[in-house]
C-alpha positions in Angstrom: 13.3 21.2 -12.9 11.9 18.7 -15.3 8.2 19.2 -15.8 7.7 16.6 -18.5 5.0 14.9 -16.5 2.7 17.9 -17.1 2.1 16.8 -20.7 -1.2 15.0 -21.1 0.3 11.9 -22.8 2.7 11.3 -19.9 0.0 11.9 -17.3 -2.5 9.6 -18.9 0.1 7.0 -19.6 1.0 7.0 -15.9 -2.7 6.6 -15.0 -3.1 3.8 -17.5 -0.1 1.9 -16.1 -1.4 2.4 -12.5 -4.7 0.9 -13.5 -3.1 -2.0 -15.3 -0.9 -2.6 -12.2 -3.9 -2.6 -9.9 -5.9 -5.0 -12.2 -3.0 -7.4 -12.4 -2.5 -7.3 -8.7 -6.2 -8.1 -8.0 -6.2 -10.9 -10.6 -3.1 -12.5 -8.9 -4.8 -12.1 -5.5 -8.0 -13.8 -6.7 -6.0 -16.6 -8.3 -4.1 -17.2 -5.1 -7.4 -17.0 -3.1 -8.9 -19.7 -5.3 -5.7 -21.9 -4.9 -5.8 -21.9 -1.2 -7.9 -24.4 0.7 -9.6 -21.7 2.8 -11.4 -18.5 1.9 -8.7 -15.9 2.7 -10.9 -12.9 3.2 -13.4 -14.8 5.5 -10.5 -16.3 7.5 -8.8 -12.9 8.0 -11.9 -10.7 8.6 -14.3 -13.0 10.4 -12.0 -15.3 12.3 -9.3 -12.7 12.9 -6.5 -14.9 11.8 -3.5 -12.6 12.3 -0.9 -15.1 11.1 -2.7 -15.6 7.8 -3.2 -11.8 7.5 0.6 -11.4 7.8 1.3 -14.0 5.1 -1.3 -12.4 2.8 0.3 -9.0 3.4 3.7 -10.3 2.5 2.3 -11.9 -0.6 0.6 -8.7 -1.6 3.9 -6.8 -1.2 5.7 -9.4 -3.3 3.1 -9.3 -6.1 3.1 -5.5 -6.0 6.9 -5.4 -6.4 6.8 -7.8 -9.3 4.1 -5.9 -11.1 5.9 -2.5 -10.5 9.1 -4.0 -11.8 7.4 -5.4 -14.9 5.7 -2.1 -15.7 8.8 0.0 -15.0 11.1 -2.4 -17.0 8.6 -2.7 -19.9 
């Protein structure tokens, strides 16, 4: 069994990459929110627009996969 992840450098490196990934994800979400003609969060939460929520969920998955691939490949 490989217990390489117990080393502090590996653990903190993983935490750092996770934080960078979350920051990049939120930055992309905010940019897309500004580019759309409606306020995404207000439309989804207050007006209960399920179709828009599904599109935003698919977009979030796509951005997450891209960020994960960029971090893993880098």
